[in-house]
mmCIF file of the N, C-alpha and C atoms, coordinates in Angstrom:
data_MODEL
# 
_entry.id   MODEL 
# 
loop_
_atom_site.group_PDB 
_atom_site.id 
_atom_site.type_symbol 
_atom_site.label_atom_id 
_atom_site.label_alt_id 
_atom_site.label_comp_id 
_atom_site.label_asym_id 
_atom_site.label_entity_id 
_atom_site.label_seq_id 
_atom_site.pdbx_PDB_ins_code 
_atom_site.Cartn_x 
_atom_site.Cartn_y 
_atom_site.Cartn_z 
_atom_site.occupancy 
_atom_site.B_iso_or_equiv 
_atom_site.pdbx_formal_charge 
_atom_site.auth_seq_id 
_atom_site.auth_comp_id 
_atom_site.auth_asym_id 
_atom_site.auth_atom_id 
_atom_site.pdbx_PDB_model_num 
ATOM 1   N N  . TYR A 1 1  ? -26.520 179.250 1.984  1.00 0.00 ? 1  TYR A N  1 
ATOM 2   C CA . TYR A 1 1  ? -25.326 179.994 1.614  1.00 0.00 ? 1  TYR A CA 1 
ATOM 3   C C  . TYR A 1 1  ? -25.355 181.407 2.199  1.00 0.00 ? 1  TYR A C  1 
ATOM 4   N N  . HIS A 1 2  ? -26.455 182.122 2.018  1.00 0.00 ? 2  HIS A N  1 
ATOM 5   C CA . HIS A 1 2  ? -26.516 183.512 2.462  1.00 0.00 ? 2  HIS A CA 1 
ATOM 6   C C  . HIS A 1 2  ? -26.424 183.627 3.986  1.00 0.00 ? 2  HIS A C  1 
ATOM 7   N N  . TYR A 1 3  ? -27.065 182.693 4.693  1.00 0.00 ? 3  TYR A N  1 
ATOM 8   C CA . TYR A 1 3  ? -27.008 182.730 6.157  1.00 0.00 ? 3  TYR A CA 1 
ATOM 9   C C  . TYR A 1 3  ? -25.577 182.494 6.649  1.00 0.00 ? 3  TYR A C  1 
ATOM 10  N N  . ILE A 1 4  ? -24.895 181.504 6.068  1.00 0.00 ? 4  ILE A N  1 
ATOM 11  C CA . ILE A 1 4  ? -23.501 181.219 6.450  1.00 0.00 ? 4  ILE A CA 1 
ATOM 12  C C  . ILE A 1 4  ? -22.628 182.428 6.144  1.00 0.00 ? 4  ILE A C  1 
ATOM 13  N N  . HIS A 1 5  ? -22.807 183.006 4.968  1.00 0.00 ? 5  HIS A N  1 
ATOM 14  C CA . HIS A 1 5  ? -22.043 184.195 4.579  1.00 0.00 ? 5  HIS A CA 1 
ATOM 15  C C  . HIS A 1 5  ? -22.259 185.324 5.594  1.00 0.00 ? 5  HIS A C  1 
ATOM 16  N N  . PHE A 1 6  ? -23.507 185.541 5.999  1.00 0.00 ? 6  PHE A N  1 
ATOM 17  C CA . PHE A 1 6  ? -23.833 186.565 6.992  1.00 0.00 ? 6  PHE A CA 1 
ATOM 18  C C  . PHE A 1 6  ? -23.132 186.275 8.325  1.00 0.00 ? 6  PHE A C  1 
ATOM 19  N N  . CYS A 1 7  ? -23.183 185.028 8.783  1.00 0.00 ? 7  CYS A N  1 
ATOM 20  C CA . CYS A 1 7  ? -22.564 184.661 10.070 1.00 0.00 ? 7  CYS A CA 1 
ATOM 21  C C  . CYS A 1 7  ? -21.052 184.826 10.041 1.00 0.00 ? 7  CYS A C  1 
ATOM 22  N N  . VAL A 1 8  ? -20.425 184.486 8.922  1.00 0.00 ? 8  VAL A N  1 
ATOM 23  C CA . VAL A 1 8  ? -18.979 184.676 8.789  1.00 0.00 ? 8  VAL A CA 1 
ATOM 24  C C  . VAL A 1 8  ? -18.662 186.165 8.835  1.00 0.00 ? 8  VAL A C  1 
ATOM 25  N N  . LYS A 1 9  ? -19.440 186.942 8.113  1.00 0.00 ? 9  LYS A N  1 
ATOM 26  C CA . LYS A 1 9  ? -19.204 188.383 8.030  1.00 0.00 ? 9  LYS A CA 1 
ATOM 27  C C  . LYS A 1 9  ? -19.357 189.065 9.390  1.00 0.00 ? 9  LYS A C  1 
ATOM 28  N N  . ASP A 1 10 ? -20.353 188.647 10.178 1.00 0.00 ? 10 ASP A N  1 
ATOM 29  C CA . ASP A 1 10 ? -20.548 189.298 11.485 1.00 0.00 ? 10 ASP A CA 1 
ATOM 30  C C  . ASP A 1 10 ? -19.683 188.685 12.590 1.00 0.00 ? 10 ASP A C  1 
ATOM 31  N N  . GLY A 1 11 ? -18.915 187.636 12.249 1.00 0.00 ? 11 GLY A N  1 
ATOM 32  C CA . GLY A 1 11 ? -17.959 187.074 13.193 1.00 0.00 ? 11 GLY A CA 1 
ATOM 33  C C  . GLY A 1 11 ? -18.519 186.040 14.150 1.00 0.00 ? 11 GLY A C  1 
ATOM 34  N N  . SER A 1 12 ? -19.771 185.619 13.967 1.00 0.00 ? 12 SER A N  1 
ATOM 35  C CA . SER A 1 12 ? -20.343 184.637 14.892 1.00 0.00 ? 12 SER A CA 1 
ATOM 36  C C  . SER A 1 12 ? -19.844 183.219 14.622 1.00 0.00 ? 12 SER A C  1 
ATOM 37  N N  . ILE A 1 13 ? -19.347 182.962 13.408 1.00 0.00 ? 13 ILE A N  1 
ATOM 38  C CA . ILE A 1 13 ? -18.717 181.671 13.102 1.00 0.00 ? 13 ILE A CA 1 
ATOM 39  C C  . ILE A 1 13 ? -17.457 181.909 12.289 1.00 0.00 ? 13 ILE A C  1 
ATOM 40  N N  . GLU A 1 14 ? -16.582 180.911 12.293 1.00 0.00 ? 14 GLU A N  1 
ATOM 41  C CA . GLU A 1 14 ? -15.366 180.944 11.489 1.00 0.00 ? 14 GLU A CA 1 
ATOM 42  C C  . GLU A 1 14 ? -15.302 179.638 10.710 1.00 0.00 ? 14 GLU A C  1 
ATOM 43  N N  . LEU A 1 15 ? -15.125 179.744 9.410  1.00 0.00 ? 15 LEU A N  1 
ATOM 44  C CA . LEU A 1 15 ? -15.004 178.551 8.582  1.00 0.00 ? 15 LEU A CA 1 
ATOM 45  C C  . LEU A 1 15 ? -13.539 178.166 8.472  1.00 0.00 ? 15 LEU A C  1 
ATOM 46  N N  . LEU A 1 16 ? -13.258 176.880 8.606  1.00 0.00 ? 16 LEU A N  1 
ATOM 47  C CA . LEU A 1 16 ? -11.899 176.371 8.492  1.00 0.00 ? 16 LEU A CA 1 
ATOM 48  C C  . LEU A 1 16 ? -11.823 175.401 7.328  1.00 0.00 ? 16 LEU A C  1 
ATOM 49  N N  . TYR A 1 17 ? -10.736 175.480 6.574  1.00 0.00 ? 17 TYR A N  1 
ATOM 50  C CA . TYR A 1 17 ? -10.526 174.580 5.447  1.00 0.00 ? 17 TYR A CA 1 
ATOM 51  C C  . TYR A 1 17 ? -10.147 173.203 5.971  1.00 0.00 ? 17 TYR A C  1 
ATOM 52  N N  . CYS A 1 18 ? -10.740 172.175 5.403  1.00 0.00 ? 18 CYS A N  1 
ATOM 53  C CA . CYS A 1 18 ? -10.412 170.793 5.735  1.00 0.00 ? 18 CYS A CA 1 
ATOM 54  C C  . CYS A 1 18 ? -9.986  170.099 4.446  1.00 0.00 ? 18 CYS A C  1 
ATOM 55  N N  . PRO A 1 19 ? -8.714  169.690 4.339  1.00 0.00 ? 19 PRO A N  1 
ATOM 56  C CA . PRO A 1 19 ? -8.261  169.017 3.128  1.00 0.00 ? 19 PRO A CA 1 
ATOM 57  C C  . PRO A 1 19 ? -9.068  167.747 2.861  1.00 0.00 ? 19 PRO A C  1 
ATOM 58  N N  . MET A 1 20 ? -9.231  167.420 1.588  1.00 0.00 ? 20 MET A N  1 
ATOM 59  C CA . MET A 1 20 ? -10.037 166.274 1.181  1.00 0.00 ? 20 MET A CA 1 
ATOM 60  C C  . MET A 1 20 ? -9.580  164.981 1.860  1.00 0.00 ? 20 MET A C  1 
ATOM 61  N N  . GLU A 1 21 ? -8.284  164.812 2.060  1.00 0.00 ? 21 GLU A N  1 
ATOM 62  C CA . GLU A 1 21 ? -7.797  163.561 2.656  1.00 0.00 ? 21 GLU A CA 1 
ATOM 63  C C  . GLU A 1 21 ? -8.132  163.449 4.140  1.00 0.00 ? 21 GLU A C  1 
ATOM 64  N N  . ASN A 1 22 ? -8.597  164.531 4.759  1.00 0.00 ? 22 ASN A N  1 
ATOM 65  C CA . ASN A 1 22 ? -8.965  164.504 6.177  1.00 0.00 ? 22 ASN A CA 1 
ATOM 66  C C  . ASN A 1 22 ? -10.467 164.503 6.415  1.00 0.00 ? 22 ASN A C  1 
ATOM 67  N N  . MET A 1 23 ? -11.255 164.457 5.368  1.00 0.00 ? 23 MET A N  1 
ATOM 68  C CA . MET A 1 23 ? -12.710 164.503 5.520  1.00 0.00 ? 23 MET A CA 1 
ATOM 69  C C  . MET A 1 23 ? -13.240 163.132 5.926  1.00 0.00 ? 23 MET A C  1 
ATOM 70  N N  . VAL A 1 24 ? -13.727 163.042 7.146  1.00 0.00 ? 24 VAL A N  1 
ATOM 71  C CA . VAL A 1 24 ? -14.178 161.780 7.731  1.00 0.00 ? 24 VAL A CA 1 
ATOM 72  C C  . VAL A 1 24 ? -15.319 161.159 6.931  1.00 0.00 ? 24 VAL A C  1 
ATOM 73  N N  . ALA A 1 25 ? -16.194 161.960 6.363  1.00 0.00 ? 25 ALA A N  1 
ATOM 74  C CA . ALA A 1 25 ? -17.345 161.435 5.614  1.00 0.00 ? 25 ALA A CA 1 
ATOM 75  C C  . ALA A 1 25 ? -16.923 160.673 4.364  1.00 0.00 ? 25 ALA A C  1 
ATOM 76  N N  . ASN A 1 26 ? -15.684 160.816 3.929  1.00 0.00 ? 26 ASN A N  1 
ATOM 77  C CA . ASN A 1 26 ? -15.215 160.095 2.743  1.00 0.00 ? 26 ASN A CA 1 
ATOM 78  C C  . ASN A 1 26 ? -15.343 158.588 2.893  1.00 0.00 ? 26 ASN A C  1 
ATOM 79  N N  . THR A 1 27 ? -15.290 158.094 4.115  1.00 0.00 ? 27 THR A N  1 
ATOM 80  C CA . THR A 1 27 ? -15.413 156.651 4.316  1.00 0.00 ? 27 THR A CA 1 
ATOM 81  C C  . THR A 1 27 ? -16.780 156.148 3.864  1.00 0.00 ? 27 THR A C  1 
ATOM 82  N N  . LEU A 1 28 ? -17.778 157.024 3.821  1.00 0.00 ? 28 LEU A N  1 
ATOM 83  C CA . LEU A 1 28 ? -19.120 156.638 3.393  1.00 0.00 ? 28 LEU A CA 1 
ATOM 84  C C  . LEU A 1 28 ? -19.332 156.809 1.892  1.00 0.00 ? 28 LEU A C  1 
ATOM 85  N N  . THR A 1 29 ? -18.444 157.555 1.225  1.00 0.00 ? 29 THR A N  1 
ATOM 86  C CA . THR A 1 29 ? -18.681 157.892 -0.180 1.00 0.00 ? 29 THR A CA 1 
ATOM 87  C C  . THR A 1 29 ? -17.565 157.493 -1.135 1.00 0.00 ? 29 THR A C  1 
ATOM 88  N N  . LYS A 1 30 ? -16.417 157.086 -0.623 1.00 0.00 ? 30 LYS A N  1 
ATOM 89  C CA . LYS A 1 30 ? -15.267 156.803 -1.483 1.00 0.00 ? 30 LYS A CA 1 
ATOM 90  C C  . LYS A 1 30 ? -14.656 155.440 -1.140 1.00 0.00 ? 30 LYS A C  1 
ATOM 91  N N  . ALA A 1 31 ? -14.005 154.861 -2.144 1.00 0.00 ? 31 ALA A N  1 
ATOM 92  C CA . ALA A 1 31 ? -13.213 153.651 -1.896 1.00 0.00 ? 31 ALA A CA 1 
ATOM 93  C C  . ALA A 1 31 ? -11.874 154.113 -1.323 1.00 0.00 ? 31 ALA A C  1 
ATOM 94  N N  . LEU A 1 32 ? -11.559 153.688 -0.108 1.00 0.00 ? 32 LEU A N  1 
ATOM 95  C CA . LEU A 1 32 ? -10.348 154.140 0.570  1.00 0.00 ? 32 LEU A CA 1 
ATOM 96  C C  . LEU A 1 32 ? -9.461  152.960 0.928  1.00 0.00 ? 32 LEU A C  1 
ATOM 97  N N  . PRO A 1 33 ? -8.144  153.209 1.077  1.00 0.00 ? 33 PRO A N  1 
ATOM 98  C CA . PRO A 1 33 ? -7.270  152.158 1.606  1.00 0.00 ? 33 PRO A CA 1 
ATOM 99  C C  . PRO A 1 33 ? -7.772  151.746 2.992  1.00 0.00 ? 33 PRO A C  1 
ATOM 100 N N  . SER A 1 34 ? -7.574  150.487 3.354  1.00 0.00 ? 34 SER A N  1 
ATOM 101 C CA . SER A 1 34 ? -8.157  149.967 4.595  1.00 0.00 ? 34 SER A CA 1 
ATOM 102 C C  . SER A 1 34 ? -7.708  150.729 5.841  1.00 0.00 ? 34 SER A C  1 
ATOM 103 N N  . VAL A 1 35 ? -6.465  151.185 5.883  1.00 0.00 ? 35 VAL A N  1 
ATOM 104 C CA . VAL A 1 35 ? -5.984  151.920 7.056  1.00 0.00 ? 35 VAL A CA 1 
ATOM 105 C C  . VAL A 1 35 ? -6.789  153.201 7.236  1.00 0.00 ? 35 VAL A C  1 
ATOM 106 N N  . LYS A 1 36 ? -6.982  153.943 6.158  1.00 0.00 ? 36 LYS A N  1 
ATOM 107 C CA . LYS A 1 36 ? -7.740  155.192 6.233  1.00 0.00 ? 36 LYS A CA 1 
ATOM 108 C C  . LYS A 1 36 ? -9.213  154.917 6.515  1.00 0.00 ? 36 LYS A C  1 
ATOM 109 N N  . ALA A 1 37 ? -9.765  153.872 5.914  1.00 0.00 ? 37 ALA A N  1 
ATOM 110 C CA . ALA A 1 37 ? -11.168 153.518 6.144  1.00 0.00 ? 37 ALA A CA 1 
ATOM 111 C C  . ALA A 1 37 ? -11.391 153.168 7.614  1.00 0.00 ? 37 ALA A C  1 
ATOM 112 N N  . LYS A 1 38 ? -10.477 152.402 8.204  1.00 0.00 ? 38 LYS A N  1 
ATOM 113 C CA . LYS A 1 38 ? -10.595 152.039 9.622  1.00 0.00 ? 38 LYS A CA 1 
ATOM 114 C C  . LYS A 1 38 ? -10.487 153.272 10.517 1.00 0.00 ? 38 LYS A C  1 
ATOM 115 N N  . HIS A 1 39 ? -9.567  154.167 10.180 1.00 0.00 ? 39 HIS A N  1 
ATOM 116 C CA . HIS A 1 39 ? -9.395  155.395 10.965 1.00 0.00 ? 39 HIS A CA 1 
ATOM 117 C C  . HIS A 1 39 ? -10.668 156.236 10.923 1.00 0.00 ? 39 HIS A C  1 
ATOM 118 N N  . PHE A 1 40 ? -11.205 156.457 9.725  1.00 0.00 ? 40 PHE A N  1 
ATOM 119 C CA . PHE A 1 40 ? -12.412 157.269 9.586  1.00 0.00 ? 40 PHE A CA 1 
ATOM 120 C C  . PHE A 1 40 ? -13.613 156.594 10.244 1.00 0.00 ? 40 PHE A C  1 
ATOM 121 N N  . ALA A 1 41 ? -13.720 155.282 10.128 1.00 0.00 ? 41 ALA A N  1 
ATOM 122 C CA . ALA A 1 41 ? -14.827 154.563 10.775 1.00 0.00 ? 41 ALA A CA 1 
ATOM 123 C C  . ALA A 1 41 ? -14.758 154.763 12.288 1.00 0.00 ? 41 ALA A C  1 
ATOM 124 N N  . HIS A 1 42 ? -13.553 154.691 12.840 1.00 0.00 ? 42 HIS A N  1 
ATOM 125 C CA . HIS A 1 42 ? -13.370 154.931 14.275 1.00 0.00 ? 42 HIS A CA 1 
ATOM 126 C C  . HIS A 1 42 ? -13.779 156.360 14.637 1.00 0.00 ? 42 HIS A C  1 
ATOM 127 N N  . GLU A 1 43 ? -13.367 157.333 13.825 1.00 0.00 ? 43 GLU A N  1 
ATOM 128 C CA . GLU A 1 43 ? -13.708 158.735 14.081 1.00 0.00 ? 43 GLU A CA 1 
ATOM 129 C C  . GLU A 1 43 ? -15.216 158.964 14.052 1.00 0.00 ? 43 GLU A C  1 
ATOM 130 N N  . LEU A 1 44 ? -15.918 158.228 13.197 1.00 0.00 ? 44 LEU A N  1 
ATOM 131 C CA . LEU A 1 44 ? -17.374 158.351 13.098 1.00 0.00 ? 44 LEU A CA 1 
ATOM 132 C C  . LEU A 1 44 ? -18.108 157.555 14.172 1.00 0.00 ? 44 LEU A C  1 
ATOM 133 N N  . GLY A 1 45 ? -17.378 156.689 14.875 1.00 0.00 ? 45 GLY A N  1 
ATOM 134 C CA . GLY A 1 45 ? -18.011 155.867 15.900 1.00 0.00 ? 45 GLY A CA 1 
ATOM 135 C C  . GLY A 1 45 ? -18.650 154.609 15.343 1.00 0.00 ? 45 GLY A C  1 
ATOM 136 N N  . VAL A 1 46 ? -18.237 154.195 14.142 1.00 0.00 ? 46 VAL A N  1 
ATOM 137 C CA . VAL A 1 46 ? -18.779 152.981 13.523 1.00 0.00 ? 46 VAL A CA 1 
ATOM 138 C C  . VAL A 1 46 ? -18.155 151.770 14.206 1.00 0.00 ? 46 VAL A C  1 
ATOM 139 N N  . ARG A 1 47 ? -18.966 150.815 14.581 1.00 0.00 ? 47 ARG A N  1 
ATOM 140 C CA . ARG A 1 47 ? -18.488 149.606 15.255 1.00 0.00 ? 47 ARG A CA 1 
ATOM 141 C C  . ARG A 1 47 ? -18.994 148.373 14.524 1.00 0.00 ? 47 ARG A C  1 
ATOM 142 N N  . ILE A 1 48 ? -18.243 147.289 14.585 1.00 0.00 ? 48 ILE A N  1 
ATOM 143 C CA . ILE A 1 48 ? -18.658 146.017 13.996 1.00 0.00 ? 48 ILE A CA 1 
ATOM 144 C C  . ILE A 1 48 ? -19.549 145.304 15.008 1.00 0.00 ? 48 ILE A C  1 
ATOM 145 N N  . VAL A 1 49 ? -20.730 144.912 14.568 1.00 0.00 ? 49 VAL A N  1 
ATOM 146 C CA . VAL A 1 49 ? -21.670 144.193 15.429 1.00 0.00 ? 49 VAL A CA 1 
ATOM 147 C C  . VAL A 1 49 ? -21.791 142.779 14.887 1.00 0.00 ? 49 VAL A C  1 
ATOM 148 N N  . VAL A 1 50 ? -21.550 141.806 15.757 1.00 0.00 ? 50 VAL A N  1 
ATOM 149 C CA . VAL A 1 50 ? -21.599 140.401 15.337 1.00 0.00 ? 50 VAL A CA 1 
ATOM 150 C C  . VAL A 1 50 ? -22.788 139.724 15.969 1.00 0.00 ? 50 VAL A C  1 
# 
């Protein structure tokens, strides 16, 4: 926390808000509608291996 706070304050990084419905990691932690799950899986590079 303190390191991130320092970096934001000195301008070396900028934090951007990401709404919960756009968080790609949700596909790994939440039950999602199939359309959103497929979209997030694609964004993460998850592929079906047969």
